[in-house]
N, C-alpha and C positions, 0 to 999 in steps of 0.2 A: 431593529437596528439595534444590532448587540450590544452595550456602550461599551469605549473606550479602555482597558485597564491602567489602574491606577501607577501613575508612574513607580521606578523603582529609585531606588536611592545605593547608591556605590560610593565607599570612600576611596581616595585614589592621592598619594602625596599628601595626605592631608586636610585634605577639604571633602566636602559630601556632595557629589554629581547625580540628578534630577536624570533619571535615563525617560523619558516616555514613549507610552508603547512598547514597553517591554515586550511581550508576550507575542507583537507583530512575529509572522512569518518571514523570516527574509532567504533562511536557503530552502528549496522543495525537497530537495532528494533526500533528507534528515528530518525534515522540519525544524531547524536549528530558526532558534527566532532573533533577536536585535539585541535582547540582553544574551543570548548565548555568545552575539559578536562581539558584546563588552566585557565578557569573561575570559574570551581567545585571548584582546588585547590587554587585560592584565598581567596575562599567565606569559606571553612573549612581550612582555615590554617594553623590559632593557635590552630586547635585540632591536624592535619592530621601531624603539626612539633611536637607534644609532643609525638608521638609516634617513632620520631628518630631521636632527637635531640641529636646532641654529639655522636651518633651512625653511625659505619661503614654502609654503607647501598650499597648493589649488584644492580647494574643499569640491569634491567630485561627488555627489549627491545620489542615490537611489533609495529615494521617502517611501516606495513601494516596494524594497526589497531587491536583489540583485538578482532577478528576470524582468524587474521594469522598467520604466521612462527611469531618463538619467540627467544629469546635469551641469555643467561646471562653474561653478562663485570664486572667481578669481580675490574678490572683493568680501572681506569679513562682514558680519552680519556690523548695522550698531551697536543692537540688542548685543550686549557680550557680556562674560563675566568683565571685573576691573584686574585679572591676571592672568588672565590670556594676552600671551606676548602676538607684536607681528613686526612686517617687514615691508618697507614699501619700495616694491620691485619695479623699472621702469619698460617699460613692452618694444618692440620693433617700429609701433603704429608713434612712438614718443607718445601715448596713455600713461598711466600709474595706475598703480594698483595695492592698496595694504592689504598683505598678505599675513594666515597662521606663519606664525614663528615657532614650532615644537623646543620646549625647553624642559616640558618632565612628562610622563605616563598623562597624566588628567587633562593636558593639550589632544591626545588623541581621543580622549574618550570622551573631550567635549565631542571635539568632530564625527565621530562616529552616532550619537547622540543627533545629530543632521541627518545621521543617516548615509553616510561617506562608510564605505568599504575599505577601501584600498588607500593609501598613502602617495599622492608626486610631489614631490620637491621637487623645485630647482639646486644645481651641481653645485650652488656657491652655498658658503654664509654668511648670515648675515650681517659683518662686522667687513663683509669685502663684496660687492652683489654684481660685481663688473669682472671676478676672476673664478672660473670652473676649477671644486677642487677634486674632479673628479671626471673619470672619459668615460661613457658610458655605450657596452657593447649592446645596441637591443639586436636578439636573431629571431626574422621573421619568417618562418615560413610559409610559401603559399602552398593556397589550398590542398593539395594533393600529396604534399611531402608528408614523407616516413616519418616519424620522431626519431629515428637511427638516424638521422643525415643531421640531424639540428646539434646533438649529441656530441656527429668529427666535426663538424663547424666550432661549437661552443669549446673541445677539445684540442685544435687548430690554433685557439688566440692563449693558450694559457698563460705563455708564458712571454711576450708579444711584444720586442723589442727593447728585452730587462726588463720590461713593467709583472709584473704579478698582479691576476686578475683573480677578482674574488667571485664565483661562479651562483648562480640562483636562478631555479626556475621561474617564470613567467609570472606563476598562473593560470597560463591560458595555453597556448602550441609551442612559445619561444622555450627560447634559455636568455639572462644576459649575465654579462659580466661586466664589472664593477670596478674599475683602476682610482686609486688615488694618486693622485697628482699637485705637486705642488701648484698655490695660487697664482702663476705668474704671467699666466697664457689670460686674452682674453676669450668670447665666445669664437668669434671666427677664426683663431688659430685652434681652438679646440676641435670643432667641426671638420678644420682644415687635416687636423692628425687622425681624428675617425675616417674621413675618406680614405686618408692613404693606409689605412688600417684593414678597410673595407677591401680597397681595390689591390691590394697586398694576397690575401686568403682566399677572396678570388682566381689570384692568380694561381695560386697553390691547390684549390680544389673549384676548376672552372667546373667540375661536375654536378654539383651538390650545390657552390656559394656564388651570390651576383651581388654585386654594388649596383645593379643600375636601377634607379629610383622610376622609373615607367614601369607600371605592373605587366602591360602586353612586352616589357621585353626581359621580364623575369625570368618567364620559362617556370618548370616546375622547381625550386631550389629555393637556397634558405638567403632570403633579401637580407644582405645586415647594412642596417637606416642606422649610416653616417648621421643623418638629421636632427638625430633625436640628441644630438649636441648643441644645436644652433638655440640660440635665447630663448625664453618661450616657451620652451618643448620639455614635456616634462615624464618620467617612469615611476608605471608602480615600482615602490622602494619597499624593502627586504620587510621580507615577513607579511605585507600587502594582501589581504585577502580580497580576490579578485569576483566579476560580477559573473558565478555562474551557477548553477543549480547546486553542486558538491561544495562549494566553497572553497576553489582549489586555494593554496597560497603559494604565492611568491617567495619560496624558501631557500637560505642559501645554504651551499653542496660545498660540503668536500670534494676536493677533483677527484678522489681518484672516485666517487658516487656517480659522478656523471656518465658514465661510459652505460651505466644500465636504469638511471632515476627510472623511473614513471610517475608523468605530474598526479595522477590521478590519484597516487597514494597520499600523498600532504595538502591537506585543510585542515580547514580549521576543528575538526574532529581529531586528526593525527596529530597534529605539529606541535600544539602544548605538550606532549607527552614528550615527546622529540626534545626539543627547548629543554624541558625539567632534566632530565636523559643525560645529555648529552654539551646544553650551554650554549650559548650563539657561534656555531661553526664559521663566521663569516667575520668575528669577532675583530679580528686582528688588522681587518682594512686600514683603520687610522695609525698602524704601528709605522706605516712607510708610507711616504707623498713620491711620485718618481717624476723624473725629467720628460716633457713634450719633444723635445729636439731629437732623438733618434726618425721620432715616426713625421716631425718636421722634415729633418733631412731627405725623409723618404717621399714625403710632400713634393719637394722640392726636385728631386729624384725626374718622379714622373711630369712635373708639368715641364721639367728640360726634354721628355723625351714627347712634349704633346700633350703628355692627359692636362685639361686644365680642370677649370671647377668643374660643377655635377650640379643639377636642378634643385635650388630652394625649392622650402613648402612654400604653400601659395600665398600666405600672406604676410609676407616679406618682400620688400620694395625688392626690385631687380639690382642684381649682386653686380661688381662689376668681374668681367670674365664668364658668368655664367650663362649657357649656352641657351638658345631659345628654350624658353618653360611652355612647353607642347607637346604630346605627344606624338611621335617619329611617325606615325603613320599620318597621324593629323597634318601634320608639317609637308609631309609630301602627298597628302591630298590639295593641301594651300600653293603647291608651287607653282 
């Protein structure tokens, strides 16, 4: 049995952090190691921190690398550095958990040492855990959808209802568009606005976009996952490295890059040089916080025309006005 390599030590934010098993291969395509992942996050630290700063963040741990099994850890370990900052969040179940709340890059490196590849923050800040300051447009293509369609749907939500979005690759098969919003609305209202946006894009691009929750209704289209705005739902943040052999990155883009972007080109091997050359292209996201009122007005019009709520994720209690939470084909069989 080959002995494990001695821990490595990195210095960040004036702290020395020990990295266990630094030579363990985490990404098989090019053989990048756990220590390579640490160096990646040090290289893009300013941008990566912007996505999670003062946000409760779920630990998604891959102890055996990007292609191994993973598990979510919502509660930070009891054994942790004294300097580590946390926030206590409550879930739809009524339970609560103390989660990581990054305030500097050393928090990110601490998480990487636990086997975290990507960073999964809530859309709230620790000073107000009930009112999101980020609307998330998650574009999830069905299996046979060409990436060209994902690009087209992304461009359709560029300046939606006077709100400027910031695009990024998902690091997998989709795209994300994040919008800073005023932290005045609760999770229910933000999800309601996201559903209205999804339905509006579906109306404009009916051949390639869908807001349908049930997979059997989506066809080969790009699903606009409005439920990613419900409480306790998280999305990989900017500069997150995703769980694939190539170490693809959820990378922020300029809008003029969206039409031709190739996600395979944006990896932990290439993004540090891009960051060094161009800086954080999504860095202006915090400059303007938008109102949700235009989207909520659209939601009100939809509801007046008979479009009520849509299904919620399965771990939520049934919501007022929600349709039957069962796939349409099953509902027909049960009639």
